N, C-alpha and C positions, 0 to 999 in steps of 0.2 A: 086423165093422164096428161093432158095438154098443159095444165097448170102445175102439175106435180114436179116434173123434171126441171123446168126453169126455176121454180121456187126452191127445190133442193139444191140446185147449182148455186143459186144466190146465197143460200144458207151456208154452204160449204165455203164459198169465197169469203163471206163475212167472218167465219171462224178463222180462216187462214190469216186474214188481215188483222183480226183482233189479237191473235196469239203470236204471230210471227213478225208482223210489220210495225204495228203501233208501239210495242215496247222499245223499239230501237229509236223512236223519235225523242227529241228533247222536249222538256216542258214548254218551251217557247213555241215550238211548232205545234204541239198539241193545243195550246191556248189559242193560237191563230186559227187553226182548223176548226176548233169549237166555235169561235166567234163567227167564222165564215158560214158554217153549217147552220148555226142558230139564226143568223141573218137571213139566209136563204129560206129556212123553214118559216120564219115570220112573214117574209115577203110572199111566199107561195100560199100560205094560209090566208093572208089578206086578199090576194087575188081570187082565191077560190070562194071566199065568203064576203066579198066586198059589199054586196047589197045588204047582207044581214048586219054588217057593221054600221052602215049608213042608217038603217031603219031601227036600230036598237035604241031604246030609251030607258030601260030599267036601271042603268048605271048612273043616270043623272043625279039621283038622290044620294048616291054613295060618294059624290065628290066632296062632301063636307068631311067625311071620315078619312080621306086619303092621307093627310099629313100624319094623323095618329097611327094609321096602319103602317106607314113607311117607317116611322120612328120605332114602333114596336118590333117590326121586322128587322131593322138594323141592330137594335139592342139584342134580340135573340140570336142574330148571326154572330155578333161580337162575343156573347157569352158562349155560344157553341164553339167558336174558334179558340177561345181561351181554354175551355175544357178539353178540346181536342189536342192542343199543344201540351198542356200541363195537366195530365190526368192524375198524377200523384199528389197534386195539391201544393207542390213546391216548385219554385222557379229554379232551373239548373243554373248554377254559377260556375263559370270556368275557373280553373285553378290559375293563380297568379304565378309567374315565374319566380323561382327562388333567387334571392339576392344575397350575395355574400356580404356579411357585415364586418366592419373593421373592429378593431379592439376598442370596446366601448370605454374601458377604463382610461385609455390614452386620450380619447376625445374628451371625456369628462374632466380629466386632469388639465387639459389645455384650456377648457372653458373656465374652470375654477381659477387657474392662474391669471387668465385675462380679467376675470371679474375682480380678483384681488388687486390687479394693477389699476383698474378703473377706480376701485374703492380708495386706493392709496392716493390717486390723483385728486379725488374729491375731498378726502379727509385731510390731505396735506401732511401725510406722514413722512414724506420725502422732501428734502431741502430743495432739490432741483424742481420738484413739482410746485413748491411754493413760489419759486422764481417764475416758473412758467405761468402760474395763475396770475401773478402780478403783471407779467408782460402781455397777458391777453391771449396766450396760445393754448389755453386749456382745451378748447375745441379741437385744435390740431393734434394734441397729444391723445385725447380720447379717440379721435378718428384713426390715428396711427395704431393705437393699441387694438382697436376693433378690426382693422385691416389685417394686422398680424395674426390675430385670433382666427379670422376667416381663412387666411392662407394656411395656417397650421391645421385647422380642422379639415379643410379641403384636401390637403396632402395626406392627412391621417386616414381619411376615408378612401383614398385612392382616386379621387376625382381630379380632373384637370380642367383648366379654363381654356377651352378651345375657341371661345368667341373672339379673343384677341387675334388668334391666328387666321380665322376665317373672315375677318372684317375688311379685307383688302386694304390694310394699312390705314383705316379710318380711326380716328381717336374714339376710344370707348371709356366710359367711366362706370364704376360700380355704384350701387346704391349708397354705400357708406361714403365713397369719395364725393358723390353729389351732395350728400347730407353735410 
């Protein structure tokens, strides 16, 4: 009877702690407590069986197999973790936010008009373009046409160029201007 009451009391206290206290802990606290209790258990076990650890020699021949055992154990753990997270065989993909689209015909029309302008510049269908080619400003005219196209497409899509406002009045150049 002497061992029954304290053992029963310890059993009841462990049930109360298990069902009422531990579920209120965060995963970080549970991980820290697990590491602390595991460290204490290994230390206590080593103190209790220190002489047997010193005199044991049967594991010396197993040192050759240690790397293979570790690699196989890690691979099995990785496979188990993957199967535990993705039991249905497919990886869950979160939904992307919906984006409102601009009128595609207007964007397409602007691009086609700009390409026609560039074609006119290169084919020389326009008299002013022929003069510009002779004066060496073909690159400037193509750059201006592309800049106008980019601005029109940007405005059609409802995008704004906030980089010039947030640049603290530093000069900025677009890719086309640099080109």
